C-alpha positions as a Markdown table, in Angstrom:
| # | Residue | x | y | z |
|---|---|---|---|---|
| 1 | Met | 0.0 | 0.0 | 0.0 |
| 2 | Tyr | 2.7 | 2.5 | 1.0 |
| 3 | Glu | 6.3 | 2.4 | -0.2 |
| 4 | Pro | 8.8 | 2.1 | 2.6 |
| 5 | Ile | 11.2 | 5.0 | 3.3 |
| 6 | Arg | 14.6 | 4.1 | 1.8 |
| 7 | Asn | 16.6 | 7.2 | 2.6 |
| 8 | Lys | 17.5 | 8.8 | 5.9 |
| 9 | Ser | 15.4 | 11.7 | 7.0 |
| 10 | Val | 16.2 | 15.0 | 5.4 |
| 11 | His | 15.7 | 16.8 | 8.7 |
| 12 | Arg | 18.4 | 14.7 | 10.4 |
| 13 | Thr | 21.0 | 15.3 | 7.7 |
| 14 | Met | 20.3 | 19.1 | 7.5 |
| 15 | Ala | 20.8 | 19.6 | 11.2 |
| 16 | Gly | 23.9 | 17.4 | 11.3 |
| 17 | Thr | 24.6 | 16.1 | 14.8 |
| 18 | Pro | 22.1 | 16.7 | 17.5 |
| 19 | His | 24.6 | 19.0 | 19.2 |
| 20 | Asp | 24.5 | 21.6 | 16.4 |
| 21 | Phe | 21.8 | 23.6 | 18.1 |
| 22 | Pro | 21.0 | 24.3 | 21.8 |
| 23 | His | 18.5 | 22.1 | 23.6 |
| 24 | Arg | 16.7 | 22.9 | 26.8 |
| 25 | Ser | 15.1 | 20.5 | 29.2 |
| 26 | Arg | 11.4 | 20.8 | 30.2 |
| 27 | Glu | 12.5 | 22.2 | 33.6 |
| 28 | Glu | 14.6 | 24.9 | 32.0 |
| 29 | Glu | 11.7 | 25.9 | 29.7 |
| 30 | Leu | 9.4 | 26.0 | 32.7 |
| 31 | Asp | 11.9 | 28.1 | 34.6 |
| 32 | Ile | 12.1 | 30.6 | 31.7 |
| 33 | Gln | 8.3 | 30.7 | 31.4 |
| 34 | Leu | 7.8 | 31.1 | 35.2 |
| 35 | Ala | 10.4 | 33.9 | 35.4 |
| 36 | Gly | 8.7 | 35.7 | 32.6 |
| 37 | His | 5.3 | 35.5 | 34.2 |
| 38 | Leu | 6.7 | 36.6 | 37.6 |
| 39 | Ala | 8.5 | 39.5 | 36.0 |
| 40 | Thr | 5.3 | 40.6 | 34.4 |
| 41 | Leu | 3.4 | 40.3 | 37.7 |
| 42 | Leu | 6.2 | 42.3 | 39.3 |
| 43 | Ala | 5.8 | 45.1 | 36.7 |
| 44 | Val | 2.0 | 45.2 | 37.3 |
| 45 | Thr | 2.6 | 45.2 | 41.1 |
| 46 | Asp | 5.0 | 48.1 | 40.7 |
| 47 | Glu | 2.3 | 50.0 | 38.7 |
| 48 | Leu | -0.2 | 49.3 | 41.4 |
| 49 | Arg | 2.3 | 50.6 | 44.0 |
| 50 | Val | 2.3 | 54.0 | 42.2 |
| 51 | Val | -1.5 | 54.1 | 42.0 |
| 52 | Ala | -2.4 | 52.7 | 45.5 |
| 53 | Pro | 0.7 | 52.6 | 47.7 |
| 54 | Ser | 0.6 | 50.0 | 50.5 |
| 55 | Ala | 2.9 | 47.9 | 52.6 |
| 56 | Asp | 1.4 | 44.7 | 51.3 |
| 57 | Leu | 2.2 | 45.7 | 47.7 |
| 58 | Asp | 5.8 | 46.7 | 48.7 |
| 59 | Ala | 6.3 | 43.3 | 50.4 |
| 60 | Ala | 4.8 | 41.4 | 47.5 |
| 61 | Ala | 7.0 | 43.3 | 45.0 |
| 62 | Glu | 10.1 | 42.4 | 47.0 |
| 63 | Arg | 9.1 | 38.7 | 47.2 |
| 64 | Leu | 8.4 | 38.6 | 43.5 |
| 65 | Ala | 11.8 | 40.2 | 42.7 |
| 66 | Glu | 13.5 | 37.6 | 44.9 |
| 67 | Gln | 11.9 | 34.8 | 43.0 |
| 68 | Val | 12.6 | 36.3 | 39.6 |
| 69 | Thr | 16.2 | 36.8 | 40.6 |
| 70 | Arg | 16.5 | 33.1 | 41.8 |
| 71 | Leu | 14.9 | 31.8 | 38.6 |
| 72 | Arg | 17.2 | 33.9 | 36.4 |
| 73 | Gly | 20.3 | 32.7 | 38.1 |
| 74 | Gly | 21.0 | 35.9 | 40.1 |
| 75 | Arg | 20.1 | 38.5 | 37.4 |
| 76 | Val | 18.0 | 41.2 | 39.1 |
| 77 | Pro | 14.8 | 42.1 | 37.2 |
| 78 | Ala | 14.1 | 45.5 | 35.8 |
| 79 | Arg | 11.8 | 47.5 | 38.1 |
| 80 | Ala | 9.4 | 50.3 | 37.3 |
| 81 | Ser | 9.8 | 53.4 | 39.3 |
| 82 | Ala | 7.2 | 56.0 | 40.2 |
| 83 | Thr | 8.4 | 58.2 | 37.4 |
| 84 | Thr | 8.0 | 55.5 | 34.7 |
| 85 | Ala | 4.2 | 55.7 | 34.8 |
| 86 | Ser | 3.3 | 57.7 | 31.7 |
| 87 | Arg | -0.5 | 57.6 | 32.0 |
| 88 | Glu | -2.9 | 57.5 | 34.9 |
| 89 | Pro | -3.6 | 53.7 | 35.3 |
| 90 | Asp | -6.9 | 52.3 | 36.5 |
| 91 | Ala | -6.4 | 50.4 | 39.8 |
| 92 | Thr | -9.3 | 48.0 | 39.1 |
| 93 | Ala | -7.9 | 47.1 | 35.7 |
| 94 | Leu | -4.5 | 46.6 | 37.2 |
| 95 | His | -5.8 | 44.3 | 40.0 |
| 96 | Arg | -7.7 | 42.3 | 37.4 |
| 97 | Arg | -4.5 | 41.9 | 35.3 |
| 98 | Ala | -2.4 | 41.1 | 38.3 |
| 99 | His | -5.0 | 38.4 | 39.4 |
| 100 | Ala | -4.9 | 36.8 | 35.9 |
| 101 | Leu | -1.1 | 36.9 | 35.9 |
| 102 | Ala | -0.9 | 35.4 | 39.4 |
| 103 | Gly | -3.1 | 32.6 | 38.1 |
| 104 | Arg | -0.7 | 31.9 | 35.2 |
| 105 | Val | 2.2 | 31.9 | 37.7 |
| 106 | Leu | 0.3 | 29.4 | 39.8 |
| 107 | Val | -0.3 | 27.0 | 36.9 |
| 108 | Val | 3.4 | 27.1 | 35.8 |
| 109 | Ala | 4.7 | 26.8 | 39.4 |
| 110 | Ala | 2.4 | 23.8 | 39.9 |
| 111 | Ser | 3.8 | 22.2 | 36.7 |
| 112 | Arg | 7.3 | 22.9 | 37.9 |
| 113 | Ala | 6.5 | 21.8 | 41.5 |
| 114 | Asp | 7.9 | 25.1 | 42.9 |
| 115 | Thr | 6.0 | 25.3 | 46.2 |
| 116 | Ala | 7.4 | 28.7 | 47.3 |
| 117 | Val | 6.3 | 30.4 | 44.0 |
| 118 | Ala | 2.9 | 28.6 | 44.1 |
| 119 | Ile | 2.2 | 29.8 | 47.6 |
| 120 | Leu | 3.3 | 33.4 | 46.6 |
| 121 | Ala | 1.0 | 33.3 | 43.5 |
| 122 | Ala | -1.9 | 32.0 | 45.5 |
| 123 | Glu | -1.4 | 34.8 | 48.1 |
| 124 | Arg | -1.3 | 37.4 | 45.3 |
| 125 | Met | -4.5 | 36.0 | 43.7 |
| 126 | Asp | -6.3 | 36.3 | 47.0 |
| 127 | Ala | -5.0 | 39.8 | 47.6 |
| 128 | His | -6.0 | 41.0 | 44.2 |
| 129 | Ala | -9.4 | 39.3 | 44.4 |
| 130 | Ala | -10.0 | 40.9 | 47.8 |
| 131 | Ala | -9.0 | 44.3 | 46.3 |
| 132 | Leu | -11.5 | 43.8 | 43.5 |
| 133 | Gln | -14.5 | 42.8 | 45.6 |
| 134 | Pro | -15.5 | 46.1 | 47.1 |
| 135 | Arg | -15.0 | 47.9 | 43.8 |
| 136 | Glu | -17.1 | 45.4 | 41.8 |
| 137 | Leu | -19.9 | 45.5 | 44.4 |
| 138 | Ala | -19.9 | 49.3 | 44.3 |
| 139 | Ser | -20.2 | 49.4 | 40.5 |
| 140 | Arg | -23.3 | 47.2 | 40.4 |
């Protein structure tokens, strides 16, 4: 019915040996993805700190920065300062975005079995959900 393959794969011969291009393990890919999500959550947290300063957000930002630094092998993440905000952000929208990002962090941390980051993400989700509750009830 089908003719058997007689030649070696073109893809194998084009790439040469398997060591011609870099490979990353699943764990390394998850580390990269987790660090990216955490860095994004840190950026949103820094924006929220400008709009609605609080000790909770300050502590969360420091913990997020520590985890990003750990996952990136000691490289410190870029941080937003109070002067980098170019527009007047909406606190409710930022809390929604941070809640969604924390959910993504939680999923990747669970896949990676990183308990410390999973706990941090769950705490951030709870904090942002609590911050959203009074605002959403008031708007109804």
